[in-house]
N, CA and C atoms as a LAMMPS dump frame, in Angstrom:
ITEM: TIMESTEP
0
ITEM: NUMBER OF ATOMS
609
ITEM: BOX BOUNDS ff ff ff
-5.0000000000000000e+02 5.0000000000000000e+02
-5.0000000000000000e+02 5.0000000000000000e+02
-5.0000000000000000e+02 5.0000000000000000e+02
ITEM: ATOMS id mol type element x y z
1 1 1 N 0.833 -1.203 0
2 1 2 C 0 0 0
3 1 3 C 0.875 1.263 0
4 2 1 N 1.956 1.261 0.82
5 2 2 C 2.837 2.424 0.885
6 2 3 C 3.462 2.711 -0.469
7 3 1 N 3.884 1.622 -1.16
8 3 2 C 4.505 1.809 -2.473
9 3 3 C 3.507 2.391 -3.48
10 4 1 N 2.258 1.952 -3.362
11 4 2 C 1.228 2.488 -4.261
12 4 3 C 1.015 3.973 -4.02
13 5 1 N 0.961 4.352 -2.732
14 5 2 C 0.774 5.762 -2.384
15 5 3 C 1.968 6.579 -2.862
16 6 1 N 3.19 6.025 -2.659
17 6 2 C 4.392 6.724 -3.094
18 6 3 C 4.409 6.882 -4.613
19 7 1 N 4.041 5.798 -5.321
20 7 2 C 4.016 5.856 -6.785
21 7 3 C 2.996 6.871 -7.27
22 8 1 N 1.83 6.906 -6.616
23 8 2 C 0.803 7.866 -6.982
24 8 3 C 1.296 9.287 -6.728
25 9 1 N 1.998 9.487 -5.615
26 9 2 C 2.521 10.808 -5.295
27 9 3 C 3.549 11.268 -6.318
28 10 1 N 4.434 10.338 -6.724
29 10 2 C 5.435 10.666 -7.745
30 10 3 C 4.759 11.014 -9.061
31 11 1 N 3.724 10.251 -9.396
32 11 2 C 2.996 10.51 -10.639
33 11 3 C 2.321 11.867 -10.6
34 12 1 N 1.658 12.19 -9.489
35 12 2 C 0.989 13.48 -9.357
36 12 3 C 1.987 14.627 -9.396
37 13 1 N 3.142 14.427 -8.772
38 13 2 C 4.176 15.46 -8.794
39 13 3 C 4.691 15.686 -10.204
40 14 1 N 4.918 14.57 -10.923
41 14 2 C 5.424 14.684 -12.295
42 14 3 C 4.425 15.409 -13.179
43 15 1 N 3.128 15.068 -13.024
44 15 2 C 2.098 15.701 -13.833
45 15 3 C 1.988 17.184 -13.505
46 16 1 N 1.981 17.529 -12.198
47 16 2 C 1.869 18.936 -11.811
48 16 3 C 3.099 19.715 -12.258
49 17 1 N 4.285 19.086 -12.174
50 17 2 C 5.511 19.753 -12.607
51 17 3 C 5.502 19.984 -14.109
52 18 1 N 4.999 18.996 -14.833
53 18 2 C 4.911 19.126 -16.286
54 18 3 C 3.947 20.235 -16.661
55 19 1 N 2.818 20.285 -15.977
56 19 2 C 1.836 21.332 -16.25
57 19 3 C 2.403 22.704 -15.939
58 20 1 N 3.227 22.779 -14.879
59 20 2 C 3.785 24.071 -14.494
60 20 3 C 4.778 24.569 -15.534
61 21 1 N 5.472 23.661 -16.2
62 21 2 C 6.492 24.057 -17.151
63 21 3 C 5.956 24.216 -18.57
64 22 1 N 4.845 23.61 -18.866
65 22 2 C 4.3 23.679 -20.215
66 22 3 C 3.91 25.104 -20.571
67 23 1 N 4.318 25.517 -21.772
68 23 2 C 3.953 26.841 -22.255
69 23 3 C 2.97 26.689 -23.409
70 24 1 N 2.043 27.625 -23.475
71 24 2 C 1.046 27.641 -24.54
72 24 3 C 1.226 28.913 -25.347
73 25 1 N 0.876 28.834 -26.613
74 25 2 C 1.033 30.005 -27.449
75 25 3 C 0.1 29.984 -28.642
76 26 1 N 0.192 31.048 -29.407
77 26 2 C -0.583 31.175 -30.638
78 26 3 C 0.388 31.468 -31.775
79 27 1 N 0.017 31.079 -32.98
80 27 2 C 0.892 31.283 -34.129
81 27 3 C 0.061 31.562 -35.376
82 28 1 N 0.674 32.225 -36.312
83 28 2 C 0.018 32.516 -37.58
84 28 3 C 1.073 32.925 -38.588
85 29 1 N 0.703 32.948 -39.842
86 29 2 C 1.684 33.336 -40.836
87 29 3 C 1.145 33.27 -42.246
88 30 1 N 2.032 33.611 -43.16
89 30 2 C 1.713 33.556 -44.587
90 30 3 C 2.747 32.662 -45.253
91 31 1 N 2.364 32.06 -46.372
92 31 2 C 3.303 31.177 -47.044
93 31 3 C 2.998 31.083 -48.534
94 32 1 N 3.897 30.431 -49.244
95 32 2 C 3.72 30.125 -50.65
96 32 3 C 3.628 28.603 -50.78
97 33 1 N 2.566 28.149 -51.443
98 33 2 C 2.33 26.711 -51.559
99 33 3 C 2.377 26.277 -53.022
100 34 1 N 2.78 25.03 -53.236
101 34 2 C 2.704 24.433 -54.563
102 34 3 C 2.694 22.921 -54.403
103 35 1 N 2.475 22.212 -55.489
104 35 2 C 2.527 20.757 -55.457
105 35 3 C 3.64 20.269 -56.369
106 36 1 N 4.238 19.134 -56.009
107 36 2 C 5.132 18.432 -56.929
108 36 3 C 4.338 17.276 -57.522
109 37 1 N 4.505 17.035 -58.796
110 37 2 C 3.695 16.033 -59.485
111 37 3 C 4.45 15.44 -60.663
112 38 1 N 4.013 14.288 -61.102
113 38 2 C 4.577 13.684 -62.316
114 38 3 C 3.764 14.049 -63.555
115 39 1 N 2.802 14.958 -63.397
116 39 2 C 1.997 15.43 -64.523
117 39 3 C 2.777 16.531 -65.252
118 40 1 N 3.243 16.248 -66.463
119 40 2 C 4.086 17.184 -67.213
120 40 3 C 3.363 18.496 -67.502
121 41 1 N 2.065 18.44 -67.794
122 41 2 C 1.31 19.651 -68.107
123 41 3 C 1.246 20.59 -66.902
124 42 1 N 0.982 20.022 -65.72
125 42 2 C 0.92 20.85 -64.516
126 42 3 C 2.3 21.408 -64.187
127 43 1 N 3.338 20.582 -64.315
128 43 2 C 4.69 21.056 -64.012
129 43 3 C 5.091 22.24 -64.887
130 44 1 N 4.626 22.223 -66.124
131 44 2 C 4.981 23.295 -67.042
132 44 3 C 4.268 24.605 -66.71
133 45 1 N 3.075 24.488 -66.135
134 45 2 C 2.248 25.68 -65.927
135 45 3 C 2.024 26.048 -64.461
136 46 1 N 2.533 25.254 -63.514
137 46 2 C 2.225 25.521 -62.11
138 46 3 C 2.945 26.769 -61.612
139 47 1 N 2.308 27.41 -60.648
140 47 2 C 2.823 28.605 -60.007
141 47 3 C 2.609 28.489 -58.5
142 48 1 N 3.406 29.223 -57.757
143 48 2 C 3.188 29.258 -56.317
144 48 3 C 1.869 29.94 -55.995
145 49 1 N 1.227 29.478 -54.933
146 49 2 C -0.055 30.054 -54.517
147 49 3 C 0.055 30.576 -53.088
148 50 1 N -0.254 31.851 -52.848
149 50 2 C -0.206 32.392 -51.485
150 50 3 C -1.217 31.691 -50.581
151 51 1 N -0.823 31.494 -49.336
152 51 2 C -1.715 30.866 -48.366
153 51 3 C -1.488 31.442 -46.983
154 52 1 N -2.14 30.852 -45.998
155 52 2 C -2.059 31.34 -44.624
156 52 3 C -2.089 30.163 -43.677
157 53 1 N -1.772 30.423 -42.421
158 53 2 C -1.94 29.428 -41.361
159 53 3 C -2.214 30.127 -40.044
160 54 1 N -3.065 29.506 -39.232
161 54 2 C -3.424 29.99 -37.905
162 54 3 C -3.477 28.8 -36.965
163 55 1 N -3.001 28.978 -35.725
164 55 2 C -3.052 27.831 -34.841
165 55 3 C -2.633 28.122 -33.417
166 56 1 N -2.58 27.047 -32.626
167 56 2 C -2.148 27.107 -31.241
168 56 3 C -0.961 26.17 -31.041
169 57 1 N -0.152 26.47 -30.024
170 57 2 C 1.105 25.763 -29.782
171 57 3 C 1.192 25.33 -28.327
172 58 1 N 1.745 24.145 -28.086
173 58 2 C 2.141 23.746 -26.734
174 58 3 C 3.61 23.362 -26.775
175 59 1 N 4.353 23.754 -25.744
176 59 2 C 5.788 23.51 -25.676
177 59 3 C 6.111 22.929 -24.307
178 60 1 N 6.627 21.691 -24.296
179 60 2 C 6.937 21.004 -23.039
180 60 3 C 8.446 20.798 -22.939
181 61 1 N 9.136 21.439 -21.974
182 61 2 C 10.584 21.267 -21.817
183 61 3 C 10.941 19.814 -21.512
184 62 1 N 12.082 19.378 -22.03
185 62 2 C 12.594 18.039 -21.762
186 62 3 C 13.802 18.164 -20.842
187 63 1 N 13.632 17.862 -19.58
188 63 2 C 14.713 17.994 -18.615
189 63 3 C 14.781 19.391 -18.028
190 64 1 N 15.64 19.531 -17.026
191 64 2 C 15.748 20.803 -16.305
192 64 3 C 16.75 21.752 -16.943
193 65 1 N 17.605 21.254 -17.814
194 65 2 C 18.658 22.084 -18.371
195 65 3 C 18.184 23.072 -19.414
196 66 1 N 16.957 22.9 -19.898
197 66 2 C 16.453 23.776 -20.945
198 66 3 C 17.069 23.419 -22.284
199 67 1 N 16.705 24.158 -23.276
200 67 2 C 17.233 23.893 -24.603
201 67 3 C 16.312 23.019 -25.424
202 68 1 N 16.16 21.776 -25.006
203 68 2 C 15.331 20.825 -25.74
204 68 3 C 13.89 20.861 -25.233
205 69 1 N 12.956 20.723 -26.162
206 69 2 C 11.546 20.676 -25.782
207 69 3 C 10.766 19.871 -26.811
208 70 1 N 9.618 19.415 -26.366
209 70 2 C 8.679 18.695 -27.223
210 70 3 C 7.545 19.655 -27.541
211 71 1 N 7.325 19.911 -28.834
212 71 2 C 6.346 20.922 -29.212
213 71 3 C 5.364 20.362 -30.234
214 72 1 N 4.111 20.617 -30.004
215 72 2 C 3.137 20.273 -31.043
216 72 3 C 2.218 21.456 -31.288
217 73 1 N 1.641 21.47 -32.488
218 73 2 C 0.788 22.57 -32.918
219 73 3 C -0.46 22.017 -33.592
220 74 1 N -1.503 22.796 -33.544
221 74 2 C -2.725 22.518 -34.301
222 74 3 C -2.91 23.697 -35.24
223 75 1 N -2.828 23.448 -36.54
224 75 2 C -2.837 24.528 -37.518
225 75 3 C -3.971 24.362 -38.523
226 76 1 N -4.636 25.448 -38.798
227 76 2 C -5.56 25.515 -39.918
228 76 3 C -4.838 26.267 -41.018
229 77 1 N -4.669 25.638 -42.182
230 77 2 C -3.923 26.314 -43.23
231 77 3 C -4.424 25.995 -44.624
232 78 1 N -3.996 26.835 -45.555
233 78 2 C -4.394 26.724 -46.949
234 78 3 C -3.207 26.227 -47.761
235 79 1 N -3.415 25.123 -48.492
236 79 2 C -2.375 24.551 -49.351
237 79 3 C -2.895 24.523 -50.787
238 80 1 N -2.038 24.069 -51.706
239 80 2 C -2.483 23.936 -53.086
240 80 3 C -1.459 24.419 -54.067
241 81 1 N -1.929 24.873 -55.229
242 81 2 C -1.027 25.35 -56.267
243 81 3 C -1.783 26.225 -57.255
244 82 1 N -1.051 27.07 -57.94
245 82 2 C -1.618 27.828 -59.048
246 82 3 C -1.222 27.166 -60.358
247 83 1 N -2.08 27.259 -61.358
248 83 2 C -1.797 26.716 -62.685
249 83 3 C -2.06 27.821 -63.695
250 84 1 N -0.991 28.295 -64.332
251 84 2 C -1.081 29.438 -65.228
252 84 3 C -1.612 29.033 -66.594
253 85 1 N -2.58 29.821 -67.099
254 85 2 C -3.125 29.614 -68.437
255 85 3 C -3.11 30.952 -69.184
256 86 1 N -1.934 31.384 -69.614
257 86 2 C -1.841 32.633 -70.356
258 86 3 C -2.173 33.841 -69.515
259 87 1 N -3.377 34.397 -69.709
260 87 2 C -3.744 35.637 -69.035
261 87 3 C -4.415 35.42 -67.687
262 88 1 N -4.552 34.179 -67.241
263 88 2 C -5.157 33.944 -65.929
264 88 3 C -4.519 32.724 -65.274
265 89 1 N -4.746 32.596 -63.975
266 89 2 C -4.184 31.489 -63.205
267 89 3 C -5.284 30.784 -62.436
268 90 1 N -5.481 29.506 -62.716
269 90 2 C -6.406 28.693 -61.929
270 90 3 C -5.747 28.354 -60.594
271 91 1 N -6.564 28.097 -59.577
272 91 2 C -6.028 27.78 -58.258
273 91 3 C -6.698 26.517 -57.702
274 92 1 N -5.877 25.55 -57.35
275 92 2 C -6.355 24.355 -56.652
276 92 3 C -6.047 24.556 -55.175
277 93 1 N -7.083 24.532 -54.334
278 93 2 C -6.919 24.86 -52.928
279 93 3 C -7.34 23.71 -52.033
280 94 1 N -6.558 23.535 -50.966
281 94 2 C -6.891 22.569 -49.917
282 94 3 C -6.952 23.319 -48.593
283 95 1 N -8.076 23.256 -47.916
284 95 2 C -8.166 23.761 -46.548
285 95 3 C -7.902 22.583 -45.635
286 96 1 N -6.833 22.663 -44.847
287 96 2 C -6.419 21.484 -44.076
288 96 3 C -6.21 21.803 -42.603
289 97 1 N -6.354 20.772 -41.791
290 97 2 C -6.029 20.835 -40.37
291 97 3 C -4.772 20 -40.185
292 98 1 N -3.688 20.635 -39.736
293 98 2 C -2.405 19.947 -39.615
294 98 3 C -1.974 19.825 -38.163
295 99 1 N -1.363 18.683 -37.842
296 99 2 C -0.898 18.397 -36.481
297 99 3 C 0.587 18.061 -36.517
298 100 1 N 1.463 19.074 -36.627
299 100 2 C 2.9 18.807 -36.603
300 100 3 C 3.399 18.571 -35.177
301 101 1 N 4.221 17.538 -35.014
302 101 2 C 4.825 17.203 -33.723
303 101 3 C 6.336 17.327 -33.886
304 102 1 N 6.971 18.182 -33.079
305 102 2 C 8.372 18.519 -33.306
306 102 3 C 9.231 18.333 -32.068
307 103 1 N 10.481 17.976 -32.319
308 103 2 C 11.529 18.051 -31.303
309 103 3 C 12.264 19.357 -31.575
310 104 1 N 12.334 20.233 -30.572
311 104 2 C 12.893 21.568 -30.773
312 104 3 C 14.093 21.8 -29.87
313 105 1 N 15.09 22.481 -30.435
314 105 2 C 16.22 22.937 -29.622
315 105 3 C 16.295 24.455 -29.709
316 106 1 N 16.375 25.109 -28.549
317 106 2 C 16.493 26.562 -28.499
318 106 3 C 17.733 26.948 -27.705
319 107 1 N 18.564 27.806 -28.304
320 107 2 C 19.773 28.26 -27.622
321 107 3 C 19.411 29.279 -26.547
322 108 1 N 20.376 29.581 -25.68
323 108 2 C 20.14 30.575 -24.632
324 108 3 C 19.891 31.952 -25.219
325 109 1 N 20.39 32.175 -26.437
326 109 2 C 20.175 33.454 -27.09
327 109 3 C 18.81 33.59 -27.733
328 110 1 N 18.05 32.482 -27.802
329 110 2 C 16.702 32.533 -28.347
330 110 3 C 16.524 31.93 -29.719
331 111 1 N 17.624 31.547 -30.387
332 111 2 C 17.495 30.92 -31.693
333 111 3 C 17.005 29.479 -31.535
334 112 1 N 16.098 29.045 -32.414
335 112 2 C 15.578 27.683 -32.307
336 112 3 C 15.538 27.005 -33.671
337 113 1 N 15.583 25.693 -33.614
338 113 2 C 15.412 24.856 -34.796
339 113 3 C 14.573 23.658 -34.382
340 114 1 N 13.66 23.24 -35.242
341 114 2 C 12.736 22.172 -34.865
342 114 3 C 12.346 21.363 -36.089
343 115 1 N 11.969 20.129 -35.854
344 115 2 C 11.517 19.285 -36.954
345 115 3 C 10.818 18.044 -36.453
346 116 1 N 9.977 17.487 -37.303
347 116 2 C 9.261 16.278 -36.939
348 116 3 C 8.162 15.962 -37.936
349 117 1 N 7.42 14.903 -37.671
350 117 2 C 6.35 14.494 -38.6
351 117 3 C 5.141 15.406 -38.53
352 118 1 N 4.382 15.415 -39.611
353 118 2 C 3.142 16.19 -39.673
354 118 3 C 2.021 15.292 -40.186
355 119 1 N 0.899 15.344 -39.504
356 119 2 C -0.288 14.622 -39.96
357 119 3 C -1.339 15.647 -40.346
358 120 1 N -1.668 15.694 -41.64
359 120 2 C -2.64 16.652 -42.135
360 120 3 C -3.946 15.992 -42.531
361 121 1 N -5.031 16.734 -42.367
362 121 2 C -6.36 16.264 -42.755
363 121 3 C -6.984 17.306 -43.681
364 122 1 N -7.214 16.939 -44.922
365 122 2 C -7.866 17.847 -45.864
366 122 3 C -9.346 17.955 -45.509
367 123 1 N -9.772 19.143 -45.157
368 123 2 C -11.167 19.382 -44.778
369 123 3 C -12.033 19.716 -45.988
370 124 1 N -11.432 20.385 -46.971
371 124 2 C -12.162 20.782 -48.173
372 124 3 C -11.159 21.011 -49.29
373 125 1 N -11.621 20.867 -50.526
374 125 2 C -10.774 21.093 -51.693
375 125 3 C -11.612 21.71 -52.796
376 126 1 N -10.993 22.607 -53.564
377 126 2 C -11.735 23.269 -54.639
378 126 3 C -10.768 23.712 -55.731
379 127 1 N -11.323 23.979 -56.91
380 127 2 C -10.556 24.535 -58.019
381 127 3 C -11.241 25.816 -58.475
382 128 1 N -10.505 26.919 -58.453
383 128 2 C -11.034 28.204 -58.86
384 128 3 C -10.507 28.557 -60.247
385 129 1 N -11.409 28.745 -61.196
386 129 2 C -11.051 29.098 -62.571
387 129 3 C -11.946 30.241 -63.032
388 130 1 N -11.774 30.654 -64.293
389 130 2 C -12.6 31.739 -64.829
390 130 3 C -14.087 31.395 -64.796
391 131 1 N -14.397 30.112 -64.95
392 131 2 C -15.793 29.683 -64.973
393 131 3 C -16.435 29.675 -63.585
394 132 1 N -15.601 29.832 -62.542
395 132 2 C -16.137 29.812 -61.192
396 132 3 C -15.366 28.856 -60.303
397 133 1 N -15.951 28.517 -59.175
398 133 2 C -15.312 27.631 -58.21
399 133 3 C -15.995 26.27 -58.237
400 134 1 N -15.198 25.213 -58.41
401 134 2 C -15.719 23.852 -58.437
402 134 3 C -15.194 23.095 -57.223
403 135 1 N -16.096 22.473 -56.499
404 135 2 C -15.711 21.678 -55.343
405 135 3 C -15.092 20.371 -55.808
406 136 1 N -13.949 19.997 -55.231
407 136 2 C -13.272 18.748 -55.551
408 136 3 C -13.613 17.711 -54.487
409 137 1 N -13.844 16.49 -54.916
410 137 2 C -14.27 15.435 -53.994
411 137 3 C -13.083 14.862 -53.229
412 138 1 N -13.318 14.616 -51.94
413 138 2 C -12.332 13.979 -51.081
414 138 3 C -12.776 12.563 -50.763
415 139 1 N -11.825 11.641 -50.793
416 139 2 C -12.162 10.248 -50.511
417 139 3 C -11.078 9.325 -51.02
418 140 1 N -11.386 8.05 -51.047
419 140 2 C -10.402 7.039 -51.453
420 140 3 C -10.711 6.427 -52.812
421 141 1 N -11.743 6.913 -53.482
422 141 2 C -12.099 6.376 -54.787
423 141 3 C -11.218 6.986 -55.882
424 142 1 N -11.026 6.272 -57.007
425 142 2 C -10.242 6.817 -58.121
426 142 3 C -10.787 8.167 -58.574
427 143 1 N -9.881 9.127 -58.777
428 143 2 C -10.286 10.461 -59.188
429 143 3 C -10.529 11.411 -58.035
430 144 1 N -10.698 10.879 -56.827
431 144 2 C -10.872 11.725 -55.651
432 144 3 C -9.51 12.056 -55.035
433 145 1 N -9.505 13 -54.111
434 145 2 C -8.279 13.406 -53.432
435 145 3 C -8.296 12.885 -51.997
436 146 1 N -7.154 12.394 -51.54
437 146 2 C -7.075 11.812 -50.21
438 146 3 C -7.323 12.842 -49.115
439 147 1 N -7.971 12.406 -48.056
440 147 2 C -8.221 13.298 -46.924
441 147 3 C -6.979 13.455 -46.044
442 148 1 N -6.149 12.413 -45.94
443 148 2 C -4.971 12.482 -45.083
444 148 3 C -3.746 12.876 -45.893
445 149 1 N -2.839 13.585 -45.227
446 149 2 C -1.651 14.112 -45.898
447 149 3 C -0.489 14.08 -44.919
448 150 1 N 0.25 12.966 -44.911
449 150 2 C 1.378 12.804 -43.996
450 150 3 C 2.611 13.492 -44.567
451 151 1 N 3.403 14.157 -43.709
452 151 2 C 4.572 14.853 -44.211
453 151 3 C 5.612 15.136 -43.149
454 152 1 N 6.553 16.021 -43.495
455 152 2 C 7.646 16.411 -42.617
456 152 3 C 7.631 17.926 -42.453
457 153 1 N 7.717 18.389 -41.205
458 153 2 C 7.668 19.821 -40.909
459 153 3 C 8.995 20.263 -40.306
460 154 1 N 9.594 21.326 -40.872
461 154 2 C 10.862 21.872 -40.388
462 154 3 C 10.696 23.355 -40.109
463 155 1 N 11.311 23.844 -39.017
464 155 2 C 11.202 25.261 -38.66
465 155 3 C 12.522 25.762 -38.077
466 156 1 N 12.753 27.051 -38.237
467 156 2 C 13.895 27.71 -37.609
468 156 3 C 13.528 29.164 -37.394
469 157 1 N 14.033 29.745 -36.285
470 157 2 C 13.686 31.132 -36.032
471 157 3 C 14.275 31.647 -34.736
472 158 1 N 13.609 32.638 -34.174
473 158 2 C 14.108 33.326 -32.978
474 158 3 C 12.935 33.642 -32.056
475 159 1 N 13.14 33.402 -30.759
476 159 2 C 12.118 33.734 -29.766
477 159 3 C 12.702 34.688 -28.729
478 160 1 N 12.024 35.814 -28.54
479 160 2 C 12.443 36.793 -27.545
480 160 3 C 12.037 36.341 -26.144
481 161 1 N 12.663 36.922 -25.136
482 161 2 C 12.313 36.587 -23.754
483 161 3 C 10.877 36.972 -23.435
484 162 1 N 10.351 37.931 -24.153
485 162 2 C 8.963 38.365 -23.935
486 162 3 C 7.96 37.311 -24.397
487 163 1 N 8.427 36.35 -25.218
488 163 2 C 7.537 35.32 -25.746
489 163 3 C 7.232 35.488 -27.219
490 164 1 N 7.547 36.645 -27.769
491 164 2 C 7.321 36.881 -29.193
492 164 3 C 8.313 36.055 -30.009
493 165 1 N 7.838 35.42 -31.082
494 165 2 C 8.723 34.6 -31.908
495 165 3 C 8.434 34.82 -33.383
496 166 1 N 9.488 34.659 -34.185
497 166 2 C 9.382 34.779 -35.627
498 166 3 C 10.246 33.676 -36.24
499 167 1 N 9.783 33.098 -37.34
500 167 2 C 10.548 32.01 -37.933
501 167 3 C 10.103 31.672 -39.341
502 168 1 N 10.86 30.78 -39.953
503 168 2 C 10.553 30.245 -41.265
504 168 3 C 10.182 28.788 -41.115
505 169 1 N 9.273 28.314 -41.957
506 169 2 C 8.916 26.904 -41.893
507 169 3 C 8.806 26.314 -43.296
508 170 1 N 9.076 25.019 -43.366
509 170 2 C 8.929 24.282 -44.616
510 170 3 C 8.181 22.991 -44.324
511 171 1 N 7.089 22.791 -45.031
512 171 2 C 6.286 21.578 -44.883
513 171 3 C 6.359 20.787 -46.182
514 172 1 N 6.839 19.562 -46.094
515 172 2 C 6.992 18.689 -47.263
516 172 3 C 6.033 17.517 -47.143
517 173 1 N 5.052 17.475 -48.056
518 173 2 C 4.131 16.342 -48.062
519 173 3 C 4.825 15.097 -48.589
520 174 1 N 4.7 13.994 -47.864
521 174 2 C 5.331 12.741 -48.259
522 174 3 C 4.345 11.745 -48.85
523 175 1 N 3.078 11.903 -48.539
524 175 2 C 2.078 10.971 -49.043
525 175 3 C 1.418 11.536 -50.3
526 176 1 N 1.01 10.653 -51.178
527 176 2 C 0.346 11.036 -52.421
528 176 3 C -1.115 11.365 -52.13
529 177 1 N -1.53 12.59 -52.416
530 177 2 C -2.919 12.967 -52.142
531 177 3 C -3.828 12.733 -53.35
532 178 1 N -3.255 12.206 -54.423
533 178 2 C -4.017 11.977 -55.649
534 178 3 C -4.339 10.486 -55.801
535 179 1 N -5.619 10.167 -56.012
536 179 2 C -6.039 8.779 -56.179
537 179 3 C -6.13 8.34 -57.636
538 180 1 N -5.865 9.247 -58.565
539 180 2 C -5.87 8.876 -59.975
540 180 3 C -4.696 7.94 -60.253
541 181 1 N -4.932 6.786 -60.913
542 181 2 C -3.843 5.835 -61.181
543 181 3 C -2.675 6.477 -61.912
544 182 1 N -1.465 6.126 -61.484
545 182 2 C -0.211 6.576 -62.113
546 182 3 C -0.005 8.087 -62.036
547 183 1 N -0.63 8.738 -61.069
548 183 2 C -0.431 10.176 -60.886
549 183 3 C -0.092 10.458 -59.432
550 184 1 N 0.881 11.351 -59.215
551 184 2 C 1.271 11.713 -57.854
552 184 3 C 1.162 13.219 -57.659
553 185 1 N 0.662 13.597 -56.47
554 185 2 C 0.621 14.994 -56.027
555 185 3 C 1.152 15.036 -54.597
556 186 1 N 2.118 15.901 -54.342
557 186 2 C 2.631 16.106 -52.987
558 186 3 C 2.635 17.591 -52.672
559 187 1 N 2.122 17.939 -51.508
560 187 2 C 2.061 19.339 -51.104
561 187 3 C 3.408 19.853 -50.595
562 188 1 N 3.709 21.112 -50.897
563 188 2 C 4.874 21.815 -50.368
564 188 3 C 4.411 23.179 -49.878
565 189 1 N 4.921 23.582 -48.711
566 189 2 C 4.585 24.889 -48.152
567 189 3 C 5.859 25.51 -47.589
568 190 1 N 6.156 26.749 -47.967
569 190 2 C 7.299 27.475 -47.415
570 190 3 C 6.813 28.851 -46.988
571 191 1 N 7.028 29.183 -45.699
572 191 2 C 6.437 30.433 -45.247
573 191 3 C 7.1 31.096 -44.066
574 192 1 N 6.509 32.208 -43.672
575 192 2 C 6.949 33.027 -42.551
576 192 3 C 5.917 32.922 -41.438
577 193 1 N 6.389 32.642 -40.218
578 193 2 C 5.504 32.494 -39.069
579 193 3 C 5.791 33.54 -38.003
580 194 1 N 4.735 34.036 -37.391
581 194 2 C 4.827 34.897 -36.218
582 194 3 C 4.026 34.235 -35.106
583 195 1 N 4.47 34.425 -33.876
584 195 2 C 3.735 33.804 -32.776
585 195 3 C 4.067 34.441 -31.446
586 196 1 N 3.356 33.982 -30.434
587 196 2 C 3.592 34.468 -29.084
588 196 3 C 3.377 33.325 -28.106
589 197 1 N 4.384 33.087 -27.234
590 197 2 C 4.293 32.066 -26.204
591 197 3 C 3.99 32.732 -24.87
592 198 1 N 2.925 32.295 -24.224
593 198 2 C 2.559 32.828 -22.914
594 198 3 C 3.504 32.265 -21.842
595 199 1 N 3.626 32.971 -20.748
596 199 2 C 4.498 32.523 -19.663
597 199 3 C 3.984 31.209 -19.08
598 200 1 N 4.925 30.353 -18.685
599 200 2 C 4.545 29.073 -18.094
600 200 3 C 3.819 29.303 -16.779
601 201 1 N 2.967 28.382 -16.415
602 201 2 C 2.182 28.472 -15.177
603 201 3 C 3.123 28.56 -13.98
604 202 1 N 2.848 29.507 -13.124
605 202 2 C 3.66 29.641 -11.914
606 202 3 C 4.816 30.598 -12.078
607 203 1 N 5.036 31.137 -13.311
608 203 2 C 6.151 32.061 -13.537
609 203 3 C 5.642 33.485 -13.629
């Protein structure tokens, strides 16, 4: 019984200590998105497409020495590509919810670098052309676009002691979001992020 009580106490202490050190924040930014594909016609005419991202951040320190932390984010963002047709550009857009999980290292001076896997969920897809906006179907059937989008997320930047942070990020889609036979589409996003980390509980 004593060991159980002691184990429970250690567990409660660890949880409360973790909660005290965890920092929460908000982030947002702008980026340029495009797709890589084996479709020669799209490759010849594709253009970068401006997009955005908005989300929340949690940062959990690993150890007492500082520097290393485990960080995850929940982001709502716009992906896709532009396809140029002479005097106009069509736009293929994906509204996605992304869950990047990163291992981050931050120097004492505030510079940080982070990277890890990203799990994205396409919430909606559309193609905007001169004729109007056409909704694209999501699903696993041939001709539809996949709802899930697994990838790799990399970031680097600077965080001030006040909690304000600025950085660059690159998101590389690794999974094929196209269900058409013998065709591949992978999302790419490169952008600028701004954010703010609130003070940890108890500080």
